[in-house]
C-alpha positions in Angstrom: -10.9 5.9 -17.1 -14.4 7.3 -16.6 -15.2 11.0 -16.8 -16.7 12.8 -13.8 -18.6 16.0 -13.8 -19.2 18.2 -10.7 -21.9 20.6 -9.6 -20.7 22.5 -6.6 -23.3 24.6 -4.7 -23.2 27.0 -1.8 -20.2 28.6 0.0 -16.5 28.6 -0.7 -16.1 26.0 2.1 -18.2 23.6 0.0 -16.2 24.5 -3.1 -13.0 23.4 -1.4 -14.7 20.1 -0.6 -15.5 19.7 -4.3 -11.9 20.5 -5.2 -10.6 17.9 -2.8 -13.0 15.3 -4.2 -11.9 16.2 -7.8 -8.3 15.9 -6.7 -8.8 12.4 -5.2 -10.5 11.3 -8.4 -7.9 12.9 -10.7 -5.1 11.2 -8.8 -6.8 7.9 -9.4 -6.9 8.6 -13.1 -10.4 9.9 -13.6 -11.0 12.7 -16.0 -12.9 15.7 -14.8 -15.2 17.1 -17.5 -17.1 20.4 -17.6 -19.9 18.8 -19.7 -22.7 17.0 -17.9 -23.6 15.1 -21.1 -20.0 13.9 -21.4 -19.8 12.5 -17.8 -20.0 8.8 -16.8 -20.4 9.9 -13.2 -22.1 13.0 -11.9 -21.5 14.5 -8.4 -23.7 17.2 -6.9 -22.1 18.8 -3.8 -25.1 20.3 -2.0 -25.8 23.2 0.3 -28.5 23.0 3.0 -27.9 26.2 5.0 -31.3 27.8 4.3 -34.5 26.9 2.4 -33.5 28.5 -1.0 -30.2 26.6 -0.9 -32.0 23.3 -0.2 -34.4 24.0 -3.1 -31.5 24.7 -5.5 -29.8 21.5 -4.3 -32.8 19.4 -5.0 -33.4 21.0 -8.4 -29.7 20.3 -9.3 -30.0 16.7 -8.2 -33.1 16.2 -10.3 -31.5 17.9 -13.3 -28.4 15.6 -13.1 -30.7 12.6 -12.7 -32.1 13.3 -16.2 -28.6 12.8 -17.6 -28.5 9.4 -15.9 -31.9 8.5 -17.3 -31.4 9.6 -20.9 -27.7 10.3 -21.3 -24.3 8.8 -20.8 -24.1 9.0 -17.0 -24.1 5.7 -15.2 -23.9 7.0 -11.6 -25.2 9.9 -9.6 -23.6 10.8 -6.3 -24.9 13.4 -3.9 -22.5 14.9 -1.4 -22.3 17.8 1.1 -24.5 19.4 3.7 -27.8 18.2 2.5 -26.6 14.6 3.0 -26.0 15.4 6.7 -29.6 16.6 7.1 -31.5 14.4 4.8 -29.4 11.3 4.1 -32.2 8.8 4.3 -34.8 11.0 2.5 -32.4 11.3 -0.5 -32.0 7.6 -0.6 -35.7 6.9 -0.4 -37.1 9.6 -2.5 -34.6 9.9 -5.4 -33.8 6.4 -6.6 -31.5 7.6 -9.3 -28.9 8.5 -6.6 -26.3 5.7 -6.3 -24.4 7.0 -3.3 -24.5 9.7 -0.6 -21.4 11.3 0.9 -21.6 13.6 4.0 -19.3 16.5 4.8 -17.1 14.2 6.9 -16.9 11.5 4.2 -15.2 13.4 1.4 -12.4 10.8 1.1 -15.0 8.2 0.2 -15.6 9.8 -3.2 -13.4 7.3 -5.0 -15.2 4.3 -3.4 -18.5 5.9 -4.3 -17.4 6.1 -8.0 -16.1 2.6 -8.0 -18.9 0.9 -6.2 -22.4 1.4 -4.8 -22.3 3.0 -1.4 -26.0 3.7 -1.3 -26.6 1.1 1.4 -23.2 1.0 2.9 -22.8 4.7 3.9 -24.7 5.3 7.1 -25.2 8.5 9.2 -22.2 8.9 11.4 -21.5 11.0 14.4 -20.7 14.6 13.8 -18.1 15.1 11.0 -14.5 15.2 12.0 -12.7 15.3 8.6 -10.0 17.9 7.8 -8.0 17.9 4.6 -4.3 18.8 4.7 -1.5 20.1 2.5 -0.8 16.6 1.0 -4.5 16.1 0.1 -4.9 16.4 -3.7 -7.0 19.3 -5.0 -8.2 20.4 -8.4 -8.7 24.2 -8.3 -12.1 25.2 -9.6 -11.3 28.9 -9.2 -9.4 31.0 -11.8 -5.7 30.0 -11.8 -4.6 33.2 -10.0 -6.9 32.9 -6.9 -7.7 30.1 -4.5 -9.3 29.4 -1.2 -7.6 27.6 1.7 -9.8 26.2 4.5 -8.0 26.7 7.7 -10.6 25.3 10.1 -13.9 23.4 9.9 -17.0 23.3 12.0 -18.3 25.7 14.7 -18.9 25.8 18.4 -21.0 29.0 18.6 -24.6 28.7 19.9 -26.3 30.9 17.3 -30.0 29.9 17.4 -30.6 30.4 13.7 -27.7 28.3 12.5 -27.5 24.6 11.7 -23.8 24.6 10.6 -22.5 22.7 13.8 -24.9 19.9 12.9 -23.8 19.8 9.3 -20.0 20.2 9.8 -19.3 19.2 13.4 -17.4 20.8 16.2 -14.7 23.5 15.6 -11.4 22.1 14.6 -8.3 23.8 13.2 -5.8 22.6 10.6 -2.2 22.4 11.7 -0.2 25.6 11.3 2.5 24.3 9.1 0.0 22.4 6.9 -1.7 25.7 6.0 1.6 27.4 5.3 2.8 24.6 3.1 -0.4 24.6 1.1 -0.1 28.4 0.6 3.5 28.0 -0.5 2.5 25.3 -3.0 -0.3 27.3 -4.4 1.9 30.4 -4.8 4.5 28.2 -6.6 1.8 27.0 -9.0 0.8 30.6 -10.0 -1.8 31.5 -7.4 -1.5 35.2 -6.5 -4.4 35.7 -4.2 -5.3 33.4 -1.3 -8.6 33.7 0.7 -8.5 31.9 4.1 -11.9 30.5 5.0 -13.7 28.8 7.9 -16.9 29.3 9.7 -15.0 31.5 12.2 -11.5 32.1 11.1 -10.8 34.4 14.0 -11.0 31.4 16.4 -8.2 29.6 14.4 -5.7 27.7 16.5 -7.3 28.1 19.9 -8.2 24.4 19.9 -4.6 23.6 19.2 -3.3 25.8 22.0 -2.1 28.6 19.7 -2.3 32.1 21.2 -3.2 34.7 18.6 -3.4 31.9 16.0 -4.9 33.9 13.1 -2.6 36.9 13.4 0.4 34.6 13.7 -0.7 32.6 10.6 -1.3 35.8 8.6 2.1 37.2 9.6 3.7 34.0 8.3 1.8 33.9 5.1 2.6 37.5 4.4 6.3 36.4 3.9 5.4 34.4 0.8 6.8 36.6 -1.9 4.8 35.3 -4.9 1.5 36.2 -3.3 -0.1 39.6 -3.9 -3.1 39.5 -1.6 -4.1 37.4 1.4 -7.5 37.8 3.1 -9.6 35.8 5.5 -13.4 35.2 5.8 -15.2 35.4 8.3 -14.7 37.3 11.5 -16.7 36.8 14.8 -17.1 40.4 16.1 -15.8 39.8 19.6 -12.6 38.2 18.4 -11.3 41.1 16.5 -8.3 41.9 18.7 -5.7 44.7 18.5 -3.1 42.1 17.6 -5.2 41.1 14.6 -5.8 44.6 13.4 -2.1 45.6 13.9 -1.0 42.6 11.9 -3.3 43.4 9.0 -2.1 47.0 9.0 1.6 46.1 9.1 1.8 43.8 6.1 1.2 45.1 2.5 0.2 41.6 1.3 -2.6 41.3 3.8 -5.7 42.7 2.1 -7.2 45.7 4.0 -10.5 43.9 4.2 -12.7 42.5 7.0 -15.9 40.4 6.6 -17.8 40.6 9.9 -21.3 39.0 9.8 -23.0 40.9 12.5 -26.5 39.4 11.9 -28.4 42.3 13.5 -27.9 45.5 15.6 -30.8 45.3 18.0 -29.8 44.2 21.5 -33.0 42.2 21.9 -32.8 40.4 18.5 -29.1 39.6 19.1 -30.0 38.2 22.5 -32.6 35.9 20.9 -30.0 34.9 18.3 -27.6 34.0 21.2 -25.1 36.4 19.6 -25.0 39.3 22.2 -23.7 42.9 21.8 -25.6 45.9 20.3 -25.4 48.7 17.8 -23.3 51.0 20.0 -20.7 48.4 20.7 -20.5 47.6 17.0 -20.0 51.2 16.1 -17.2 51.5 18.6 -15.6 48.3 17.1 -15.9 49.8 13.6 -14.3 53.0 14.8 -11.3 51.0 16.2 -11.0 49.0 13.0 -10.9 52.1 10.7 -8.5 53.9 13.0 -6.1 50.9 13.1 -6.4 50.1 9.3 -6.7 53.3 7.2 -8.7 52.7 4.1 -10.0 49.3 5.2 -13.1 47.8 3.4 -15.7 46.2 5.7 -18.3 43.8 4.7 -21.2 42.4 6.9 -24.4 40.5 6.6 -27.7 40.7 8.4 -30.8 38.5 8.9 -34.2 40.2 8.8 -37.4 38.7 10.0 -35.9 36.7 12.9 -38.7 35.5 15.2 -40.0 38.4 17.3 -38.3 41.1 15.2 -40.5 44.2 15.6 -40.7 47.2 13.4 -38.9 49.2 16.0 -36.1 46.6 16.1 -35.9 46.7 12.3 -35.7 50.5 12.4 -32.8 50.1 14.9 -31.0 48.0 12.3 -31.6 50.5 9.5 -30.4 53.4 11.7 -27.2 51.3 12.5 -26.6 50.6 8.8 -26.8 54.4 8.0 -24.4 55.2 10.8 -21.9 52.3 10.0 -21.6 53.0 6.3 -20.4 49.5 5.3 -18.6 49.1 2.0 -20.4 45.8 1.3 -23.5 44.2 2.8 -25.6 41.1 2.3 -29.1 40.6 3.7 -30.7 37.2 4.3 -34.4 36.6 4.8 -34.8 34.5 7.9 -35.3 30.8 7.1 -37.2 28.8 9.6 -35.0 25.6 9.7 -36.6 22.7 11.7 -33.3 21.7 13.2 -32.3 25.2 14.4 -33.0 26.3 18.0 -34.9 29.4 16.6 -37.5 27.0 15.1 -39.2 26.8 18.4 -39.4 30.5 19.1 -42.7 32.3 19.0 -43.8 35.4 17.2 -42.8 34.4 13.7 -42.6 37.2 11.1 -44.7 36.6 8.0 -43.0 36.2 4.6 -44.4 39.4 3.1 -43.0 41.5 5.9 -39.6 39.7 5.7 -39.4 40.4 2.0 -40.3 44.1 2.5 -37.6 44.5 5.2 -35.0 42.8 3.1 -35.7 45.0 0.1 -35.7 48.2 2.3 -32.4 47.3 3.9 -30.7 46.5 0.6 -32.1 49.7 -0.9 -30.5 51.6 2.0 -27.2 50.0 1.4 -27.3 50.6 -2.3 -27.5 54.4 -1.6 -24.6 54.1 0.8 -22.5 52.1 -1.7 -23.2 54.4 -4.6 -22.2 57.4 -2.5 -19.0 55.8 -1.3 -17.9 54.6 -4.7 -18.5 58.0 -6.3 -15.7 59.3 -4.1 -13.3 57.1 -6.1 -14.0 58.8 -9.4 -10.8 60.5 -10.5 -8.6 58.5 -8.1 -6.0 55.9 -9.0 -6.4 52.5 -7.5 -4.3 49.3 -7.6 -6.3 46.3 -8.9 -5.8 42.7 -9.8 -6.8 41.8 -13.3 -9.3 39.0 -13.6 -9.5 38.7 -17.4 -12.1 39.5 -20.1 -15.7 40.0 -19.0 -18.0 37.1 -19.6 -20.3 39.4 -21.5 -17.8 40.9 -23.9 -14.0 40.7 -24.5 -13.9 44.4 -25.1 -14.1 45.0 -21.3 -11.9 43.4 -18.7 -12.8 42.7 -15.1 -10.6 43.4 -12.1 -10.9 43.9 -8.3 -9.2 46.1 -5.8 -8.1 44.6 -2.5 -11.3 45.7 -0.9 -13.3 43.4 -3.1 -13.5 39.7 -2.3 -14.0 37.4 -5.3 -17.6 36.5 -6.2 -19.4 38.4 -3.4 -18.4 42.0 -3.7 -18.4 44.5 -6.6 -16.0 44.6 -9.5 -13.9 47.0 -11.5 -14.6 47.1 -15.2 -11.7 48.3 -17.4 -12.6 49.8 -20.7 -9.2 50.9 -21.9 -5.6 49.8 -21.5 -3.3 52.8 -21.9 -0.3 52.0 -24.2 -1.7 48.6 -25.2 -2.4 48.4 -28.9 -2.8 44.6 -29.4 -4.6 42.0 -27.5 -1.4 39.9 -27.4 0.1 42.6 -25.2 -2.5 42.4 -22.5 -1.1 41.1 -19.2 -2.2 37.8 -17.7 -5.0 37.5 -15.1 -3.5 37.9 -11.7 -1.3 40.8 -12.7 -1.5 44.0 -10.6 -2.4 47.1 -12.4 -3.1 50.8 -11.6 -6.4 52.1 -12.9 -7.9 55.6 -13.1 -11.5 55.5 -12.0 -13.8 57.2 -14.6 -17.2 56.2 -13.4 -19.1 54.7 -10.4 -22.1 52.5 -10.4 -24.2 51.2 -7.4 -21.7 48.5 -6.6 -19.0 48.6 -9.3 -16.3 50.9 -10.6 -15.3 51.7 -14.2 -11.9 52.9 -15.3 -8.9 52.6 -17.6 -5.7 50.8 -16.8 -2.7 53.2 -16.9 0.1 51.1 -15.5 1.0 47.5 -14.9 3.3 46.0 -12.2 6.7 45.8 -13.8 7.7 43.6 -15.4 4.1 42.4 -15.9 5.2 39.5 -18.1 7.0 38.0 -15.1 3.8 37.9 -13.3 2.0 35.8 -15.8 0.5 32.6 -14.5 2.4 29.5 -15.6 0.6 26.8 -17.6 -1.8 24.7 -15.5 -0.5 21.5 -14.0 -1.8 18.4 -15.6 -4.1 17.7 -12.7 -6.0 21.0 -13.0 -9.4 20.6 -14.6 -12.5 22.9 -14.9 -15.6 22.4 -12.8 -18.9 21.6 -14.3 -20.7 24.3 -12.3 -20.2 26.4 -9.3 -23.3 28.4 -8.3 
């Protein structure tokens, strides 16, 4: 059978779509290869959320097109969010592309590999696709950690966002389907599960489930083989006492919340169609920290939104100082032609946007450094990730307040009592580390104890349908 290589761009939700497509192809007998020059078919799963993501997607398509021109590849397939926005443009302007697959057409990947869907696949209505527990997947994450998409799409009216146009209306997966998938992953050796969706806090409401997310978390917390369960992302006005109490009550539920607040100025939030204000957010954070002692909180903001004044930006900075988030991301506003904010007046110039982004990130770096320094000398439980990509003399790990790929890491320079590399525990093992040093976003320490018996926690050999991914950026 032909070999297929994947480039998966953008968010974890897109990565799950790539895993599903790889699973469908693997079940049909295709071999997934990590080498572009070894692939008969190349698939680029694109992101189109903001301008930089679109540029990266186009560049990746063009790079893969070169393998079709001069290498082994016979077909080039473009999938994902960019297809939902620029389906016809991709067809017309990049003749090397043989087929396009939108976010609601994931199941057509096999047909695309077997035949030419370039002309047959037309723009449909808003996507309605949802995978389930029987859908094949090939995990592209390390063996001990995985994402589960519990819902898709979004109904929120945020003026800066085009996600509803790219992924359709909000829709939840069935409760038991999510539970069965989590159980299957745990049985296969996964020790950390991250639930994802555009707004996971709304999970189940469209199915008539009351307190859908807390109920789901409570059920998943009973799966004994799992160490950590977290969810991304929270809509601020849906963080209920029931949700907080559930997280606090179950050790397997990571004490971690990712709450994209987008801004703190009442006026900017109103123009974003988000609502609320800094004072309300500070009270919310106080409730969260009181309900879940030691919780780690991540957020993200947009700077340079149309009409954002220097005064409103200073409001945001003052709020960040007061809130003291553990982790924070800052996006430069991207003026997307299909967003409602595209028609707003008083656009902020690129130079000012860049200055504000740098200033806010500099502020957060100071906060992060100060908070992490408090950990020096403490003992923390971490999950081992494996040797660092830079050197096998240092191992990487994360504590439960660090989500994979987006937050900081723990670097382990010494394993107490381990004298041979063969004695090192497997990735996914829980360990206790003593923190010896703190950087801006990372911790350094030595491992002093492993979960006993740590050999029992080793990840079993991969199933025959688990393959590496060509690239996940």
